[in-house]
PAVOBA-309095 format. One line per 10 residues: for each residue x, y, z of N, C-alpha, C. Coordinates in steps of 0.02 Angstrom, whole numbers. Atoms other than C-alpha are relative to their C-alpha. Layout:
N
X Y Z X Y Z X Y Z ~ ... .
This chain:
304
-7 32 -66 -81 -703 -648 -48 -59 4 ~ 41 60 -8 -145 -878 -612 -28 -3 71 ~ 34 4 -65 -270 -907 -471 -21 -72 11 ~ 15 70 -16 -279 -1080 -391 -44 -3 62 ~ 45 9 -57 -420 -1135 -275 -3 -74 19 ~ 5 68 -25 -418 -1291 -167 -71 -26 -12 ~ 68 27 15 -565 -1401 -227 -42 -12 62 ~ 39 14 -61 -615 -1437 -46 -45 59 19 ~ 38 -59 -19 -683 -1259 -33 -68 3 -35 ~ 62 -3 39 -823 -1294 -158 -62 -13 43 .
58 19 -41 -936 -1368 -23 -5 37 66 ~ 0 -37 -64 -899 -1244 117 -52 56 -2 ~ 50 -53 -7 -1050 -1140 167 -13 9 75 ~ 14 -10 -71 -1101 -1062 334 -46 -54 28 ~ 38 54 -31 -1166 -1196 451 23 -69 -19 ~ -27 65 22 -1072 -1334 359 75 4 -6 ~ -72 -7 -5 -893 -1304 414 28 -62 35 ~ -29 58 -35 -779 -1451 462 8 11 75 ~ 0 -5 -73 -777 -1488 648 65 29 29 ~ -63 -23 -28 -593 -1447 672 23 67 -30 .
-15 -66 26 -603 -1276 590 -23 53 50 ~ 15 -54 -46 -593 -1128 711 26 65 -30 ~ -30 -58 33 -470 -996 649 -17 0 -75 ~ 15 5 72 -501 -1060 473 -71 20 -15 ~ 70 -21 10 -688 -1035 493 -5 76 1 ~ 0 -73 -4 -655 -854 543 15 30 -69 ~ -25 -35 59 -560 -812 387 -33 -22 -65 ~ 43 14 57 -679 -899 268 -60 47 -1 ~ 56 -47 -4 -806 -771 326 14 63 -41 ~ -10 -62 40 -828 -626 202 11 61 44 .
-6 -59 -44 -844 -504 348 68 5 33 ~ -64 0 -35 -677 -556 422 53 42 -35 ~ -49 -39 37 -580 -469 284 0 72 23 ~ 3 -70 -21 -641 -297 333 22 8 73 ~ -22 -3 -70 -615 -334 518 76 -2 4 ~ -72 8 -2 -436 -389 486 36 62 -29 ~ -32 -59 31 -392 -243 371 -6 61 46 ~ 8 -55 -47 -462 -122 500 50 -8 58 ~ -46 13 -55 -357 -205 635 72 19 -18 ~ -70 -12 17 -191 -195 542 13 73 -19 .
-9 -71 16 -223 -13 496 2 44 62 ~ -1 -39 -62 -236 40 679 72 20 17 ~ -67 -25 -17 -89 143 743 36 -46 48 ~ -33 42 -50 -57 21 886 4 -74 -22 ~ -5 69 25 -64 -136 777 73 -23 4 ~ -69 24 -5 91 -246 806 39 9 -65 ~ -35 -4 64 131 -242 620 28 70 -13 ~ -23 -69 10 158 -54 634 52 22 52 ~ -46 -18 -54 272 -58 787 71 6 -29 ~ -65 -11 33 440 18 730 53 -51 19 .
-52 48 -21 550 -100 833 -11 -68 -32 ~ 14 65 32 462 -252 759 19 3 -74 ~ -19 -8 71 482 -188 581 76 -1 -7 ~ -74 0 2 666 -157 619 27 -70 8 ~ -23 69 -11 687 -335 684 -9 -42 -62 ~ 11 36 63 609 -408 527 52 19 -52 ~ -46 -24 52 719 -301 416 72 -21 14 ~ -68 22 -17 878 -345 511 11 -73 -17 ~ -6 71 16 845 -530 489 4 -10 -76 ~ 1 9 73 805 -515 304 62 28 -33 .
-61 -31 29 959 -406 273 58 -49 -2 ~ -56 48 -4 1068 -558 313 0 -51 -56 ~ 5 54 49 1009 -668 171 20 23 -69 ~ -18 -14 69 1070 -679 -7 -64 9 -41 ~ 59 -10 41 952 -632 -149 -41 -64 -10 ~ 44 57 12 801 -748 -167 -38 12 -65 ~ 40 -5 62 699 -785 -323 -75 -4 14 ~ 71 9 -15 535 -831 -238 -13 15 74 ~ 23 -15 -68 445 -765 -83 -70 -30 6 ~ 64 33 -11 305 -883 -28 -27 22 68 .
27 -27 -62 192 -804 103 -64 -37 20 ~ 58 35 -27 72 -910 208 -40 48 44 ~ 43 -43 -39 -72 -804 271 24 72 4 ~ -26 -68 -1 -13 -630 219 -48 51 31 ~ 46 -43 -36 -171 -553 291 -8 71 -27 ~ 7 -66 30 -187 -409 169 64 28 -26 ~ -67 -11 29 1 -397 136 32 68 13 ~ -34 -63 -13 38 -224 206 69 -11 30 ~ -65 17 -28 179 -304 306 46 -29 -53 ~ -41 31 52 240 -412 162 28 51 -48 .
-23 -52 46 252 -258 52 63 34 27 ~ -59 -31 -31 374 -180 175 59 -47 2 ~ -55 49 -4 474 -341 189 32 -12 -68 ~ -28 10 68 493 -367 1 49 57 -17 ~ -42 -58 15 565 -192 -11 70 -7 30 ~ -65 7 -34 706 -243 108 41 -59 -25 ~ -38 56 29 756 -399 12 44 26 -57 ~ -45 -20 55 899 -388 -111 -34 -15 -67 ~ 29 7 68 843 -365 -293 -75 -16 2 ~ 71 16 -7 656 -356 -250 -38 -4 -66 .
35 1 64 606 -325 -431 8 -66 -36 ~ -12 66 31 674 -498 -476 -35 -57 38 ~ 31 51 -43 571 -588 -343 -71 -15 -23 ~ 69 22 11 414 -689 -379 -34 -8 67 ~ 36 3 -63 292 -663 -237 -62 -44 -8 ~ 56 47 5 167 -805 -206 -37 0 67 ~ 39 1 -62 32 -775 -73 -46 -61 3 ~ 45 56 -13 -68 -918 4 -44 18 58 ~ 45 -21 -54 -223 -880 105 -65 -39 -6 ~ 65 34 -1 -384 -966 158 -57 50 -9 .
51 -52 5 -476 -799 153 1 30 -70 ~ -1 -25 69 -526 -758 -26 4 76 -6 ~ -1 -73 4 -557 -574 6 69 28 16 ~ -68 -22 -18 -388 -551 91 50 -18 -55 ~ -46 21 53 -302 -648 -47 -5 46 -60 ~ 9 -47 55 -376 -536 -182 31 68 17 ~ -29 -63 -22 -326 -383 -81 77 -3 -4 ~ -73 9 2 -148 -450 -65 26 3 -71 ~ -23 2 69 -129 -488 -249 -3 68 -33 ~ 8 -65 31 -196 -320 -303 50 51 26 .
-47 -48 -29 -83 -225 -184 72 -14 -22 ~ -70 16 15 81 -317 -215 16 5 -74 ~ -15 2 71 67 -334 -403 7 70 -30 ~ -11 -68 25 65 -144 -421 74 17 -3 ~ -71 -16 -3 251 -147 -380 45 -60 -16 ~ -43 58 6 314 -326 -389 -35 -56 -39 ~ 26 55 39 291 -489 -483 -40 -48 43 ~ 43 49 -33 146 -598 -428 -25 -48 -54 ~ 19 45 55 139 -744 -551 -62 -42 15 ~ 57 40 -19 7 -839 -453 -18 11 73 .
19 0 -70 -90 -845 -291 -42 -62 12 ~ 32 64 -17 -165 -993 -200 -50 11 57 ~ 51 1 -51 -330 -997 -106 0 -71 29 ~ -11 67 -26 -284 -1142 4 3 -2 76 ~ -1 14 -72 -282 -1219 178 67 -30 18 ~ -68 26 -13 -103 -1234 238 4 -41 64 ~ 1 48 -55 -157 -1337 388 -23 -69 -26 ~ 28 64 22 -263 -1471 305 5 -13 -74 ~ -2 9 72 -230 -1445 120 68 11 -29 ~ -68 -13 24 -42 -1441 104 18 -41 -62 .
-14 39 61 -42 -1577 -29 -20 39 -62 ~ 21 -41 56 -140 -1463 -145 49 58 -11 ~ -47 -56 5 -25 -1316 -107 67 -23 -28 ~ -63 27 23 129 -1423 -134 -2 -16 -74 ~ 6 18 71 64 -1484 -303 4 61 -44 ~ -4 -62 39 48 -1304 -362 70 29 2 ~ -66 -32 -8 212 -1240 -292 56 -39 -33 ~ -55 43 24 315 -1387 -355 27 25 -67 ~ -23 -21 66 322 -1319 -532 3 75 -8 ~ 6 -73 6 305 -1135 -492 52 40 38 .
-49 -37 -40 443 -1090 -370 70 -9 -28 ~ -70 0 20 620 -1044 -417 43 11 63 ~ -44 -9 -58 759 -1062 -289 54 51 -16 ~ 15 6 -71 825 -985 -182 -70 28 17 ~ 68 -19 -20 657 -969 -94 -2 12 75 ~ 15 -12 -71 601 -895 71 -74 -11 10 ~ 70 15 -18 440 -960 150 -14 37 66 ~ 15 -37 -60 359 -845 277 -68 -18 28 ~ 64 9 -35 223 -874 407 5 43 63 ~ -8 -51 -51 204 -722 517 -65 12 39 .
61 -22 -35 83 -642 640 -30 -53 46 ~ 23 54 -44 70 -794 757 -50 -46 -34 ~ 42 49 35 -18 -895 622 13 -70 28 ~ -17 65 -29 74 -1042 700 -39 -10 65 ~ 34 6 -65 1 -1007 873 -75 -2 -4 ~ 72 1 10 -174 -988 802 -24 -61 -40 ~ 17 57 42 -169 -1151 705 -52 -45 34 ~ 53 43 -26 -322 -1262 726 26 -69 19 ~ -22 70 -9 -233 -1429 712 61 -4 46 ~ -57 0 -46 -81 -1378 814 65 20 -34 .
-63 -25 27 92 -1306 794 46 -56 -25 ~ -42 55 23 180 -1474 780 -21 -22 -71 ~ 25 22 65 70 -1527 635 19 50 -55 ~ -13 -51 50 94 -1361 545 74 4 -17 ~ -71 -4 15 283 -1352 563 24 -63 -38 ~ -18 62 34 298 -1534 511 -21 2 -73 ~ 23 -7 69 194 -1498 355 44 49 -39 ~ -44 -49 33 303 -1346 315 67 -32 -16 ~ -64 33 12 460 -1451 333 -4 -49 -58 ~ 10 45 57 389 -1578 211 -3 38 -66 .
9 -40 60 351 -1439 88 65 35 -21 ~ -58 -42 15 511 -1336 100 59 -43 -22 ~ -59 39 22 658 -1404 -2 61 14 44 ~ -62 -8 -39 829 -1427 77 34 66 -16 ~ -41 -61 4 933 -1270 108 -41 63 -14 ~ 40 -60 9 785 -1152 84 -19 29 69 ~ 9 -38 -61 729 -1025 215 -72 0 25 ~ 65 -8 -32 584 -1018 338 4 60 46 ~ 2 -63 -38 542 -847 410 -66 1 37 ~ 63 3 -37 415 -849 551 2 46 61 .
5 -39 -62 352 -747 697 -57 -28 42 ~ 48 26 -48 255 -796 853 -11 50 55 ~ 11 -41 -60 178 -712 1004 40 -29 58 ~ -39 23 -57 294 -722 1154 -29 28 65 ~ 29 -18 -65 250 -711 1339 -45 -56 24 ~ 46 51 -26 116 -802 1436 -68 31 14 ~ 66 -20 -21 -70 -792 1463 -4 -5 77 ~ 4 -2 -73 -116 -752 1644 -71 -14 22 ~ 67 18 -26 -261 -800 1757 -51 55 -9 ~ 49 -54 7 -338 -627 1746 -30 4 -70 .
28 2 67 -359 -652 1560 -61 -46 -3 ~ 57 46 -1 -477 -796 1598 -62 35 29 ~ 54 -34 -33 -582 -686 1710 -26 60 -39 ~ 19 -60 37 -581 -532 1600 40 4 -65 ~ -37 1 63 -530 -558 1419 11 70 -29 ~ -9 -67 25 -547 -371 1389 69 28 17 ~ -68 -20 -16 -374 -357 1468 49 -23 -53 ~ -43 23 54 -304 -447 1317 13 56 -50 ~ -15 -49 52 -213 -337 1193 -40 -16 -63 ~ 38 7 63 -317 -309 1036 -63 -42 8 .
60 39 -13 -470 -386 1118 -56 15 -49 ~ 56 -18 42 -593 -289 1011 3 -34 -68 ~ -5 31 65 -526 -355 847 -6 -76 6 ~ 7 72 -11 -510 -532 917 -74 -19 8 ~ 71 12 -12 -690 -523 976 -39 3 -66 ~ 36 -6 64 -750 -466 804 16 -59 -46 ~ -17 57 42 -654 -605 717 -33 -64 24 ~ 34 59 -27 -724 -736 835 -75 2 -18 ~ 69 -7 22 -897 -668 794 -10 -27 -71 ~ 3 25 69 -863 -701 610 6 -76 -3 .
-10 72 -1 -803 -876 650 -61 -37 24 ~ 60 33 -26 -955 -921 754 -56 0 -52 ~ 51 -4 52 -1069 -861 614 11 -52 -54 ~ -14 51 50 -981 -975 491 -13 -70 27 ~ 9 67 -29 -986 -1124 610 -73 -16 11 ~ 69 13 -20 -1166 -1103 667 -51 12 -55 ~ 47 -18 51 -1246 -1031 511 -42 61 18 ~ 35 -62 -19 -1312 -880 608 28 58 -39 ~ -27 -60 30 -1292 -706 539 49 32 49 ~ -46 -34 -46 -1146 -605 609 -36 49 46 .
37 -48 -41 -1272 -475 670 -32 -35 60 ~ 31 37 -55 -1362 -607 774 53 -21 51 ~ -53 22 -46 -1199 -672 847 26 58 41 ~ -30 -56 -36 -1132 -500 893 -45 24 57 ~ 46 -21 -52 -1289 -465 995 10 -39 65 ~ -8 42 -59 -1245 -607 1114 71 -20 15 ~ -69 26 -3 -1057 -627 1093 31 4 70 ~ -32 -9 -65 -1007 -560 1265 -27 -50 52 ~ 30 46 -48 -1123 -683 1353 8 -73 -19 ~ -2 70 22 -1091 -839 1251 70 -29 -2 .
-68 25 1 -901 -852 1261 24 -21 69 ~ -34 23 -61 -810 -953 1394 74 -11 -18 ~ -72 7 11 -620 -946 1408 29 -50 49 ~ -36 45 -44 -507 -1080 1477 69 -13 -27 ~ -68 16 21 -325 -1130 1473 0 -67 -36 ~ -5 61 38 -283 -1262 1344 69 -31 7 ~ -64 35 -2 -139 -1383 1320 44 22 -59 ~ -47 -18 54 16 -1352 1215 55 -52 -4 ~ -54 48 11 147 -1466 1139 68 32 10 ~ -64 -35 0 282 -1333 1151 20 19 71 .
-21 -18 -68 382 -1317 1314 1 75 10 ~ -2 -70 -17 359 -1150 1399 -56 42 -29 ~ 53 -38 32 206 -1100 1299 -65 -5 40 ~ 66 2 -32 29 -1062 1358 -53 8 -54 ~ 52 2 50 -135 -1085 1267 -66 25 30 ~ 66 -23 -21 -302 -994 1281 -51 -23 -52 ~ 52 25 44 -460 -1070 1210 -67 36 13 ~ 65 -33 -4 -628 -987 1174 -54 -50 -21 ~ 56 46 15 -786 -1094 1182 -65 40 -5 ~ 66 -30 10 -959 -1045 1120 -52 -42 36 .
47 39 -39 -1094 -1097 1243 -64 -16 -38 ~ 61 13 39 -1232 -1091 1111 9 -62 -44 ~ -13 58 43 -1153 -1215 990 38 -55 36 ~ -41 47 -39 -1050 -1302 1126 62 -22 -38 ~ -59 16 40 -897 -1291 1014 57 48 16 ~ -58 -43 -2 -721 -1227 1024 -1 44 -62 ~ 4 -45 58 -715 -1072 913 65 37 -14 ~ -65 -31 13 -537 -1007 934 49 -24 52 ~ -54 20 -44 -372 -1061 1008 63 38 -19 ~ -59 -38 16 -215 -957 1023 54 -12 53 .
-56 16 -45 -42 -978 1102 49 58 4 ~ -58 -42 -9 100 -877 1171 58 -45 19 ~ -58 44 -7 276 -948 1175 56 32 39 ~ -63 -22 -29 438 -936 1271 51 8 -57 ~ -42 -16 57 559 -853 1150 59 -49 -8 ~ -59 43 6 714 -960 1189 -19 -74 -2 ~ 20 71 0 626 -1124 1227 -29 -21 -68 ~ 26 15 66 540 -1113 1058 56 -20 -48 ~ -57 16 43 709 -1113 971 24 -71 13 ~ -24 67 -18 765 -1268 1066 -48 -54 -25 .
50 49 21 602 -1359 1028 3 -11 -75 ~ -1 7 73 611 -1323 841 63 -37 -22 ~ -62 31 24 794 -1372 821 6 -72 22 ~ -2 70 -23 771 -1532 923 -51 -44 -36 ~ 56 39 27 610 -1584 834 -4 -3 -75 ~ 9 -7 72 630 -1533 652 67 11 -35 ~ -62 -11 37 763 -1524 515 10 74 -18 ~ -7 -72 8 780 -1336 541 57 25 45 ~ -55 -29 -39 932 -1238 599 -8 75 1 ~ 10 -72 -8 921 -1061 666 58 39 -30 .
-50 -47 26 1012 -926 570 6 59 47 ~ 0 -56 -47 961 -781 681 -71 13 24 ~ 67 -14 -26 816 -716 785 1 64 40 ~ 10 -60 -41 747 -567 880 -63 -10 42 ~ 62 -2 -39 622 -546 1022 -15 73 15 ~ 20 -70 -8 530 -380 1021 -57 2 50 ~ 50 -5 -53 435 -340 1181 -34 69 -4 ~ 36 -63 5 299 -208 1176 9 41 64 ~ -12 -44 -58 324 -57 1292 -52 -10 55 ~ 45 8 -57 252 -78 1466 -34 -67 4 .
32 65 3 216 -261 1435 53 -55 3 ~ -44 57 5 292 -434 1450 -19 -44 -60 ~ 22 35 60 210 -485 1286 37 29 -60 ~ -36 -24 58 303 -475 1122 -8 -45 -60 ~ 0 39 61 342 -551 954 70 -30 -9 ~ -63 34 15 478 -680 924 6 -9 -76 ~ -11 3 73 551 -669 748 59 -47 -13 ~ -51 52 10 653 -816 680 12 -11 -74 ~ -20 19 68 748 -855 522 35 -67 4 ~ -27 68 -1 779 -1042 497 19 -21 -71 .
-15 32 63 859 -1143 359 -16 -74 5 ~ 17 71 2 793 -1314 309 63 -40 -15 ~ -56 44 12 925 -1448 324 -21 -55 -48 ~ 14 54 47 934 -1606 218 -62 -39 22 .
């Protein structure tokens, strides 16, 4: 198995993180890997919700056999492992994970390669380093190919969803597939007053702690001692009609440390098809019980 690392990572150390890195700073933190793996192993984690898994599998069941599965931000790959199993001829598929978190990337490779082919993995930045990723994939992918970006990675993007989708469209060849999921619903005013009402607040809080430590150069232990008193939440702007954005600011460093979005399920489809060379094949919206928050799952095909 070949392991590729974006050269820009050579100079990244705590306290010397680029100014526009928020989510990316989180996942460069060594401690974030354990936080994330603990989160996805919880019984109430979205990735374990049966209706969501069914929605993913129903969408994937519609496609013809693929030769390559490229996964952006697999996050430990427990979900990807279940999805590969539902693709036609999974033993013939080359799985290529791309992640900014080295610990999660190693975990992904070790888990998937026990059952399936993993010819290479890429430690890369799919927001700001797509040229490097493209240079590696160009000679390594066999078509048909499906490109996946799940778990609201789009909504958590530092540079913005328009920039990320545009970069993906530049990367994905014509007639290949894009499989993505986003958080649906809206943030409400009470979330600003009491973020503990947010679903999965504890894991989000721990990840933000890791990110602040990377940005400021403090130890995670020092950050966690003050985390509840140093965060300010406010509504942010969004390029996507019908979506809402929540931003977390650190009062000690005076920096934005995390930004996340929720989308309108149907308006997102219209925005994508009007703005990009992507056509919807099928989609599902899975709403969590007793909530108006859910996950929108979409299968698109890249046009010419």
